[in-house]
N, C-alpha and C positions, 0 to 999 in steps of 0.2 A: 782200400779202394778208392777213399775220398770222397768228397762231395762231387756230384753231377748237376750239371747247370740245364733244366731243362725250359727254359726261356729261349724264348725267339729273339733275336737280334732285329731291333728297333732302325729301320731304316727308311726312307723314301721308296726303295722297292718293292717294299713289303703288303702284301695285300690287305686290302680293309673290306669289312662289310659294305655291299653295295649300297649308295646312297649316302654312306660316313663319309667323311670328310678325309680326303687323302692326306699321309703323313708327310708333314714339310719340314725338313729337318736342315738348316741350312747354315752358315760358317758366315756370321757378319761382321766379324773384326777377326783378322789375324797378324799373326806375329811375323810372318812372312812379307806382308804387305805393310810392315814397319808399325804394326801398333804393337802396344805393350804385352796385352794378352790375346788369346785366343778365345772369342766369345761366341756360342752358336745359340739359335733360337729353333724350337722346337713348337709347332702347331699342328694338331689332331684332335680326332675323337678321344674320347677316352675306352673305348672297347676295343683296342688295338693290340697286336701282338697277343702276349701272355698276358691276359688280365681278368680281375675277378668282377662277377655281377654282385651287387646288392640290391636286397628284396626291391628298394626302389626302381629297378629299370624296368617291373612288369608290373610292381603294385604302388598306384601313386601314394598311398599310407605308409609303404615300408619304409625302412631305416635306410641308411645312406652310409656310404663307404667306411668311414669314420669309425661307425659303431663296430664294423664287423668283429667276430668275437676273433681275438689273437689265438686260443686254447684251440680253435677249429681251424685256423690257418697252419698251425705249428704241432707237431706231433706225428707218430706212428702212421704210415700209409702205405695202401697195397698196390701194387702197378700189375693188373690183369688185361692178358692180350685176350681181345673178341676178334675173330675173324669169322668171314664167311657171309656176313649180313651188312647191308645198307642201312638197316635199322636195328636199335639195341633195344627190344622190348622186355617187358618182365619174365618171358619165357627164356629169353637169351640169358638174362641174369641170371634167373635161378640155375640155368644148367652151366654158369661159370666158376672157374675155383674160386671165389669170395671167400675168405676165411669167415666164418661165423664170427661178430662182435668188430669186425671192421667198422671203423669211424672215417675212415679218409680212404676215397676210391680215385684212381688215375687208370683212366681206361686208354689203352693203348691199341691202336687200330690202323689201319692202313691210312689215315689220313696220315700220321706221321710222315709218309713218305711225300707228301705235297710240300713240307718244307724244303725239298730237295730242287723244285721247282717253281718257285715264286714268281720267275718271270713270266709264267703263263697267268699270272692272275687271279684273281678269286676264283674257287673250285664250286660249284652249287653240289655236286654228288659227293659231298662228305658222308661220312658215318656218324649218326646221331642218336640220341637217346629219344624214342616217343613217350605219350604220355602215362602210357601202359610202365615201363622202366623207370620212371622216374617215380611214380606212385610204389613203385618193388624197392627203390633205394629209400624213401621214405618210412615206408613200413619195415625197415631194417636198420633204421637206426643211423645212417648215415647222415655225416654232420658237412662233408666235403665231398663232392665230385668232380673229378678233370677229365677234360677230353683234350683230344690232339689235334683239333682245329678251332675255328674261330666263335663256332656256337655249338654247345649241348642240344641243341635241338635241331631237327630237320629244318631242312630249306622249305619255307613255305607255309610250317607250322609251328613257329617260333612261341607262339604264346603258351601251348597247353603246357609242356614241358616247363619253362621257366616258370609258370606259375604256381606248378605242383610243389616244385622244389623251394622257391624262396617263400612262400605261406608256411613252409615247415620249418624256416631256418636254416637249410641246406647252402652253404656257401656254393657257389659254381665258380672252378677256377676254368677257364679257356684259352686255347690259343698254346698249349703245352707242346714239347717237342720231346719224344719220347724213344728215338731212331734210336739211341744208344743204350737205352734202359732194358735191362731183362725183367721177366715178371718177376714179383717178388716182394718183399717185405723192407720197407726202407724208413726213414727220418725225413719227414717233408718240413721246410721252409719255405713259406710263400709271406711275403710281405708286399703287399699293394701301398701304392702312394696314399699317402692319408688328404686325400681329396675333400675336404669338406662340405658337404651337401650333394656330394655325387652319386651317379647310379652305378658308378664302376671305376673301376683305376687300371692302370698297367700295372703288372708286378712282377719282382724279381723270385722265383721260383726253384728250389733248388732241392735234390736228394742225397740221401748219405744211407748206403745198406745199413740194415741191422740184422743180417742172417749169421 
């Protein structure tokens, strides 16, 4: 089957969280214009596209992105599809087909289809995990949880979910694209940029089937 890239391509057209800096990706020098090499410039916030949240994002005393555990970011993962609800709470997770002992959980929802229409801009009605769902994930020993839009938490209620997960040391992976991924067991490799002192970082995330 090979590796599946579940990262969102970064471009100036990609929606960002309202209030965050827009993505600026521009060519500063080009061979076509007579320069020796092509040189581009990127300016943005750190929570763009596919990215991870470090504890520092919602906990001022929390660790920063370069201290995240590689053991949490790399290893077996389960892709589980949850549909029919705008909010993923503890009850929804308890009723989902999540194998016992799962440590890395990637939630596939209707959000993934939003990546097919990025020209529509940021969407506030995305599917997200509420604080009861976050508590369920912590209680069941998750080391990493990913979701297929720009926040794990509901619009207008970002704090509780993030703080519950980050206080427990759960790595949050946001903005993944699971359109081409069937539910099942995979090997996850997620490598965020090593931005020293940062509360988050863009990441390249890929899956390989292990079924």
